[in-house]
Each structure stands twice: as C-alpha cells, then as structure tokens.
LUMTIPA-298613 format. One record per residue: residue number from 1; residue in one letter; chain; x negated, y, z negated of N, C-alpha, C, CB in turn. Coordinates in steps of 0.02 Angstrom, whole numbers, always signed. Last residue first. Glycine has a CB too. Example, Ala and Ser with C-alpha at 12.3 -4.5 7.8 and 13.67 -1.06 7.14 Angstrom:
REM residues 2
SITE   i aa ch    nc1    nc2    nc3   cac1   cac2   cac3    cc1    cc2    cc3   cbc1   cbc2   cbc3
SITE   2  S  A   -642   -112   -354   -684    -53   -357   -645     +2   -394   -704    -30   -286
SITE   1  A  A   -660   -284   -390   -615   -225   -390   -660   -165   -390   -565   -224   -452
REM end
This chain:
REM residues 126
SITE   i aa ch    nc1    nc2    nc3   cac1   cac2   cac3    cc1    cc2    cc3   cbc1   cbc2   cbc3
SITE 126  F  A  -2139  -3362   -501  -2187  -3351   -454  -2258  -3314   -510  -2148  -3294   -386
SITE 125  S  A  -2040  -3513   -508  -2047  -3456   -526  -2139  -3423   -491  -2032  -3463   -613
SITE 124  V  A  -1902  -3546   -416  -1966  -3577   -408  -1990  -3518   -448  -1997  -3594   -329
SITE 123  K  A  -1736  -3585   -399  -1766  -3553   -462  -1858  -3571   -480  -1714  -3585   -528
SITE 122  K  A  -1714  -3567   -266  -1721  -3641   -294  -1744  -3624   -364  -1777  -3694   -252
SITE 121  A  A  -1687  -3433   -249  -1635  -3456   -258  -1641  -3526   -284  -1601  -3446   -206
SITE 120  R  A  -1822  -3413   -242  -1795  -3382   -289  -1719  -3403   -292  -1807  -3314   -281
SITE 119  F  A  -1862  -3459   -105  -1889  -3486   -174  -1853  -3471   -231  -1953  -3463   -189
SITE 118  Y  A  -1776  -3379    -35  -1769  -3456    -26  -1808  -3481   -100  -1813  -3488    +57
SITE 117  S  A  -1818  -3264    -55  -1744  -3251    -72  -1737  -3333    -72  -1691  -3198     -9
SITE 116  I  A  -1962  -3266     -9  -1932  -3260    -73  -1868  -3262    -97  -1947  -3216    -92
SITE 115  Y  A  -1915  -3283   +118  -1968  -3336    +88  -1943  -3326    +25  -2053  -3324    +96
SITE 114  I  A  -1855  -3167   +168  -1816  -3231   +172  -1874  -3277   +124  -1801  -3262   +264
SITE 113  V  A  -1946  -3087   +133  -1908  -3069    +88  -1861  -3145    +98  -1875  -2988   +100
SITE 112  C  A  -2056  -3104   +215  -2078  -3122   +159  -2017  -3112   +114  -2139  -3085   +141
SITE 111  T  A  -1982  -3069   +352  -2001  -3150   +331  -2036  -3153   +260  -2058  -3188   +390
SITE 110  V  A  -1995  -2952   +354  -1920  -2984   +340  -1946  -3057   +314  -1859  -2989   +419
SITE 109  A  A  -2117  -2909   +355  -2080  -2891   +292  -2036  -2916   +289  -2064  -2837   +277
SITE 108  G  A  -2166  -2978   +453  -2191  -2982   +415  -2152  -2967   +352  -2235  -2957   +429
SITE 107  L  A  -2064  -2886   +560  -2057  -2952   +547  -2107  -3004   +485  -2066  -2974   +616
SITE 106  I  A  -2135  -2753   +527  -2059  -2779   +514  -2059  -2850   +504  -2008  -2764   +576
SITE 105  N  A  -2251  -2768   +594  -2251  -2759   +538  -2171  -2774   +488  -2279  -2694   +541
SITE 104  F  A  -2200  -2815   +720  -2257  -2873   +676  -2256  -2851   +606  -2350  -2870   +704
SITE 103  I  A  -2154  -2692   +754  -2108  -2756   +755  -2131  -2822   +702  -2110  -2784   +836
SITE 102  L  A  -2265  -2615   +772  -2207  -2607   +710  -2182  -2652   +699  -2155  -2566   +713
SITE 101  D  A  -2342  -2663   +862  -2360  -2670   +795  -2307  -2663   +729  -2408  -2623   +790
SITE 100  G  A  -2243  -2639   +971  -2280  -2706   +943  -2294  -2701   +878  -2344  -2722   +976
SITE  99  I  A  -2265  -2507   +977  -2196  -2517   +941  -2208  -2595   +924  -2119  -2499   +993
SITE  98  S  A  -2398  -2414   +912  -2373  -2479   +949  -2306  -2500   +927  -2422  -2540   +936
SITE  97  G  A  -2515  -2262   +914  -2464  -2300   +878  -2442  -2358   +928  -2402  -2252   +854
SITE  96  E  A  -2698  -2282   +926  -2646  -2273   +953  -2597  -2306   +921  -2649  -2285  +1011
SITE  95  R  A  -2863  -2206   +895  -2805  -2259   +853  -2740  -2223   +906  -2792  -2242   +736
SITE  94  Y  A  -2942  -2100   +922  -2954  -2181   +946  -2914  -2241   +900  -3044  -2200   +939
SITE  93  S  A  -2875  -1989   +907  -2878  -1998   +963  -2926  -2091   +970  -2915  -1922   +992
SITE  92  P  A  -2763  -1979   +737  -2856  -1990   +792  -2843  -2012   +849  -2923  -2056   +768
SITE  91  G  A  -2610  -1933   +777  -2653  -1937   +737  -2720  -1941   +788  -2637  -1994   +687
SITE  90  Y  A  -2499  -1983   +830  -2496  -1913   +842  -2573  -1901   +807  -2423  -1871   +806
SITE  89  H  A  -2496  -2127   +819  -2488  -2091   +868  -2497  -2019   +889  -2446  -2103   +874
SITE  88  Q  A  -2521  -2125   +683  -2567  -2152   +754  -2572  -2134   +807  -2560  -2202   +777
SITE  87  G  A  -2413  -2107   +628  -2485  -2074   +606  -2514  -2065   +669  -2537  -2119   +555
SITE  86  I  A  -2324  -2191   +678  -2303  -2122   +691  -2385  -2085   +690  -2241  -2090   +623
SITE  85  E  A  -2376  -2302   +609  -2375  -2300   +676  -2372  -2239   +724  -2329  -2334   +689
SITE  84  V  A  -2333  -2259   +472  -2418  -2288   +483  -2425  -2250   +580  -2426  -2420   +477
SITE  83  G  A  -2224  -2234   +471  -2257  -2179   +453  -2325  -2204   +504  -2265  -2167   +362
SITE  82  L  A  -2170  -2394   +479  -2178  -2336   +545  -2201  -2275   +528  -2112  -2318   +582
SITE  81  G  A  -2238  -2441   +380  -2265  -2453   +446  -2251  -2416   +475  -2255  -2500   +478
SITE  80  V  A  -2167  -2383   +276  -2225  -2370   +279  -2267  -2382   +354  -2247  -2405   +225
SITE  79  L  A  -2031  -2425   +314  -2060  -2344   +317  -2138  -2328   +321  -2036  -2305   +249
SITE  78  I  A  -2063  -2556   +278  -2049  -2534   +336  -2045  -2450   +367  -1994  -2566   +339
SITE  77  S  A  -2088  -2533   +156  -2124  -2575   +182  -2122  -2551   +258  -2100  -2645   +165
SITE  76  I  A  -1941  -2497    +85  -2016  -2446    +84  -2081  -2490   +133  -2051  -2437    -21
SITE  75  G  A  -1884  -2597   +136  -1862  -2549   +169  -1922  -2489   +145  -1781  -2536   +152
SITE  74  T  A  -1929  -2705    +66  -1911  -2691   +118  -1915  -2632   +138  -1867  -2707   +124
SITE  73  A  A  -1902  -2647    -83  -1968  -2677    -40  -1955  -2674    +15  -1991  -2745    -48
SITE  72  W  A  -1743  -2633    -81  -1807  -2567    -82  -1880  -2598    -65  -1816  -2528   -171
SITE  71  V  A  -1702  -2761    -55  -1695  -2713    -15  -1747  -2653    -18  -1633  -2693    -26
SITE  70  L  A  -1771  -2834   -157  -1791  -2853   -101  -1777  -2795    -48  -1761  -2917    -87
SITE  69  Y  A  -1705  -2765   -276  -1783  -2742   -268  -1791  -2784   -203  -1844  -2765   -339
SITE  68  R  A  -1558  -2767   -318  -1575  -2757   -249  -1662  -2742   -248  -1525  -2690   -218
SITE  67  Q  A  -1615  -2673   -463  -1575  -2706   -451  -1582  -2691   -359  -1512  -2690   -499
SITE  66  L  A  -1769  -2649   -544  -1729  -2629   -518  -1688  -2697   -472  -1760  -2573   -487
SITE  65  H  A  -1892  -2666   -646  -1825  -2701   -666  -1763  -2678   -613  -1804  -2678   -750
SITE  64  L  A  -2006  -2639   -647  -1948  -2580   -643  -1889  -2610   -657  -1938  -2543   -572
SITE  63  E  A  -2070  -2770   -665  -2108  -2719   -683  -2038  -2659   -685  -2178  -2706   -622
SITE  62  K  A  -1988  -2865   -570  -2027  -2883   -646  -2049  -2835   -699  -2092  -2914   -634
SITE  61  L  A  -1961  -2793   -457  -1918  -2843   -518  -1947  -2854   -585  -1908  -2919   -493
SITE  60  F  A  -2051  -2698   -403  -1982  -2680   -431  -1939  -2733   -464  -1943  -2654   -378
SITE  59  A  A  -2147  -2789   -401  -2151  -2743   -426  -2088  -2708   -456  -2181  -2718   -390
SITE  58  F  A  -2095  -2892   -307  -2117  -2917   -372  -2129  -2848   -432  -2192  -2961   -355
SITE  57  G  A  -2106  -2798   -176  -2038  -2843   -219  -2044  -2864   -296  -2026  -2921   -183
SITE  56  L  A  -2230  -2764   -175  -2184  -2710   -194  -2113  -2743   -227  -2169  -2663   -123
SITE  55  L  A  -2296  -2892   -137  -2304  -2849   -198  -2258  -2799   -217  -2360  -2816   -194
SITE  54  Y  A  -2213  -2920    -27  -2211  -2965    -96  -2229  -2933   -163  -2261  -3023    -91
SITE  53  T  A  -2254  -2819    +53  -2175  -2814    +36  -2181  -2872    -16  -2111  -2829   +107
SITE  52  F  A  -2368  -2849    +70  -2367  -2779    +35  -2306  -2782     +3  -2373  -2713    +81
SITE  51  I  A  -2362  -2953   +137  -2410  -2971    +63  -2392  -2910    +42  -2504  -2986    +62
SITE  50  A  A  -2319  -2918   +251  -2269  -2986   +211  -2300  -2969   +141  -2287  -3088   +242
SITE  49  Y  A  -2403  -2825   +300  -2350  -2799   +280  -2321  -2867   +245  -2308  -2762   +339
SITE  48  I  A  -2516  -2917   +335  -2534  -2858   +290  -2452  -2852   +265  -2575  -2780   +336
SITE  47  V  A  -2467  -3025   +420  -2474  -3035   +364  -2497  -2979   +307  -2509  -3081   +370
SITE  46  F  A  -2420  -2934   +546  -2370  -2966   +524  -2401  -2986   +436  -2353  -3034   +584
SITE  45  H  A  -2533  -2879   +558  -2507  -2830   +548  -2450  -2867   +511  -2497  -2786   +605
SITE  44  G  A  -2634  -3005   +597  -2649  -2948   +547  -2577  -2905   +519  -2704  -2892   +589
SITE  43  V  A  -2559  -3037   +703  -2546  -3073   +649  -2595  -3048   +589  -2553  -3147   +667
SITE  42  K  A  -2601  -2932   +812  -2518  -2948   +793  -2506  -2975   +711  -2486  -3019   +850
SITE  41  D  A  -2729  -2950   +817  -2690  -2879   +782  -2625  -2908   +756  -2671  -2808   +842
SITE  40  Q  A  -2749  -3062   +863  -2758  -3048   +803  -2745  -2998   +766  -2799  -3054   +796
SITE  39  F  A  -2708  -3114   +995  -2644  -3077   +953  -2672  -3066   +874  -2564  -3133   +952
SITE  38  P  A  -2828  -3245  +1008  -2785  -3196  +1033  -2727  -3158  +1002  -2764  -3220  +1077
SITE  37  I  A  -2972  -3212   +908  -2920  -3243   +931  -2869  -3196   +949  -2899  -3288   +888
SITE  36  M  A  -3066  -3094   +896  -3094  -3177   +898  -3029  -3203   +913  -3130  -3216   +820
SITE  35  P  A  -3059  -2950   +952  -3029  -3007   +936  -3080  -3057   +939  -2974  -3021   +978
SITE  34  A  A  -3222  -2850   +970  -3173  -2878  +1010  -3146  -2935   +956  -3205  -2907  +1086
SITE  33  G  A  -3263  -2740   +830  -3270  -2770   +901  -3204  -2806   +925  -3332  -2824   +902
SITE  32  I  A  -3279  -2685   +681  -3264  -2773   +691  -3264  -2795   +766  -3181  -2797   +660
SITE  31  T  A  -3339  -2553   +689  -3366  -2609   +651  -3339  -2663   +649  -3374  -2599   +596
SITE  30  K  A  -3286  -2490   +798  -3372  -2475   +782  -3385  -2547   +740  -3392  -2388   +721
SITE  29  N  A  -3157  -2513   +802  -3182  -2536   +858  -3248  -2533   +832  -3165  -2500   +922
SITE  28  L  A  -3091  -2447   +680  -3123  -2514   +653  -3152  -2544   +722  -3063  -2572   +611
SITE  27  D  A  -3096  -2298   +616  -3108  -2321   +666  -3146  -2384   +677  -3128  -2280   +689
SITE  26  A  A  -2943  -2293   +494  -3046  -2311   +524  -3029  -2311   +587  -3099  -2404   +505
SITE  25  F  A  -2809  -2314   +492  -2833  -2237   +531  -2917  -2259   +536  -2816  -2146   +470
SITE  24  S  A  -2776  -2434   +437  -2728  -2405   +503  -2781  -2352   +530  -2641  -2361   +479
SITE  23  L  A  -2860  -2475   +334  -2867  -2500   +404  -2836  -2468   +462  -2843  -2561   +407
SITE  22  Y  A  -2810  -2354   +241  -2884  -2362   +278  -2884  -2402   +332  -2939  -2392   +235
SITE  21  M  A  -2683  -2397   +225  -2709  -2347   +253  -2781  -2336   +280  -2697  -2309   +213
SITE  20  I  A  -2695  -2528   +182  -2654  -2527   +233  -2691  -2452   +263  -2566  -2531   +208
SITE  19  L  A  -2776  -2511    +53  -2799  -2546   +109  -2772  -2525   +192  -2778  -2616    +90
SITE  18  A  A  -2670  -2427    -18  -2729  -2405    +28  -2769  -2427    +72  -2764  -2391     +5
SITE  17  F  A  -2580  -2523     -6  -2569  -2475    +19  -2624  -2442    +44  -2538  -2447    -16
SITE  16  W  A  -2649  -2624   -121  -2635  -2646    -57  -2616  -2574     +5  -2568  -2702    -70
SITE  15  L  A  -2662  -2514   -238  -2726  -2547   -181  -2704  -2584   -143  -2783  -2590   -205
SITE  14  A  A  -2503  -2531   -248  -2549  -2481   -236  -2607  -2489   -207  -2563  -2456   -284
SITE  13  A  A  -2482  -2667   -272  -2446  -2643   -216  -2494  -2570   -197  -2358  -2629   -239
SITE  12  G  A  -2573  -2674   -388  -2577  -2747   -315  -2549  -2681   -269  -2499  -2851   -320
SITE  11  A  A  -2493  -2608   -471  -2565  -2609   -456  -2582  -2631   -391  -2601  -2649   -502
SITE  10  R  A  -2371  -2684   -476  -2382  -2609   -451  -2446  -2583   -427  -2366  -2563   -502
SITE   9  F  A  -2421  -2797   -522  -2394  -2793   -439  -2402  -2727   -450  -2310  -2822   -408
SITE   8  R  A  -2462  -2785   -664  -2512  -2801   -602  -2490  -2798   -522  -2535  -2875   -612
SITE   7  Y  A  -2424  -2712   -763  -2431  -2690   -704  -2457  -2713   -648  -2452  -2652   -709
SITE   6  K  A  -2466  -2820   -868  -2413  -2784   -855  -2413  -2746   -791  -2404  -2744   -907
SITE   5  K  A  -2616  -2835   -836  -2564  -2890   -827  -2474  -2858   -824  -2577  -2947   -901
SITE   4  L  A  -2634  -2721   -881  -2665  -2717   -837  -2625  -2786   -802  -2741  -2712   -853
SITE   3  G  A  -2620  -2723  -1021  -2602  -2687  -1004  -2592  -2693   -910  -2637  -2646  -1040
SITE   2  N  A  -2703  -2842  -1061  -2633  -2848  -1070  -2594  -2785  -1036  -2619  -2854  -1148
SITE   1  M  A  -2842  -2783  -1060  -2807  -2832  -1017  -2749  -2841  -1014  -2821  -2881  -1024
REM end
C-alpha cells in the first residue's frame, strides 16, 4: 500500500488520461443521450481538464520533484486537449473536434493552475 501512496498522483493522472481518451473517442450519444443541462459538454471539458492538470501538477511536484511543475502540467494538459480535438476532427465519423471544447479544456487547466498557485502561496497543504 505504501508503494501506491508514493505514486498516487502519477497513477491518478495515468488513469485520468485513460478516462479522457475513452470519453473523447467513444460513441457516447448511444449511451448518454441528450444533455440534461445547457452547456453540459463545456462544463465537462472544464472539469475534466482541471482535474487532469491538478493530478499532473502534483505528480510533477511531489513525486518527480520538477521545478516549474505547473508549467509542465498546464502544457501537457493543453497538448492532450489539442491532440484529442485534432483526433476527433480526423478520426471517427461520430465525433467532431471543436474549438469551443479546446477553449474549455484550456480554461479548466488554467483555472486549476490559478487555484493551486493561490493556495500554495497561502501555504495550504494538499
């Protein structure tokens, strides 16, 4: 158990990445149907990429001890979001890439970085 705790952020980021890939390329219209709230898709993109950035950030800080960990986490999160949108554009016919989705991916990542920076400056432990 101690080994898993040591790598919990890396494991979480890897599992979250797998979830992002599944949600991004699966045919969800068959399983989920119409959105229940307006802009549900955009809220989902925002939250998913905020959590991904959080997990990456703390994996880089606490497990890999990287300097500029938030820059790395944000950059990777944005690149994954860009790659997904490009993959959806050129990939399966039931999915389409969207600039709006990419914007909300980026907003989620950046909001997470602002949140982490604010609380780290206040010396709040995560």
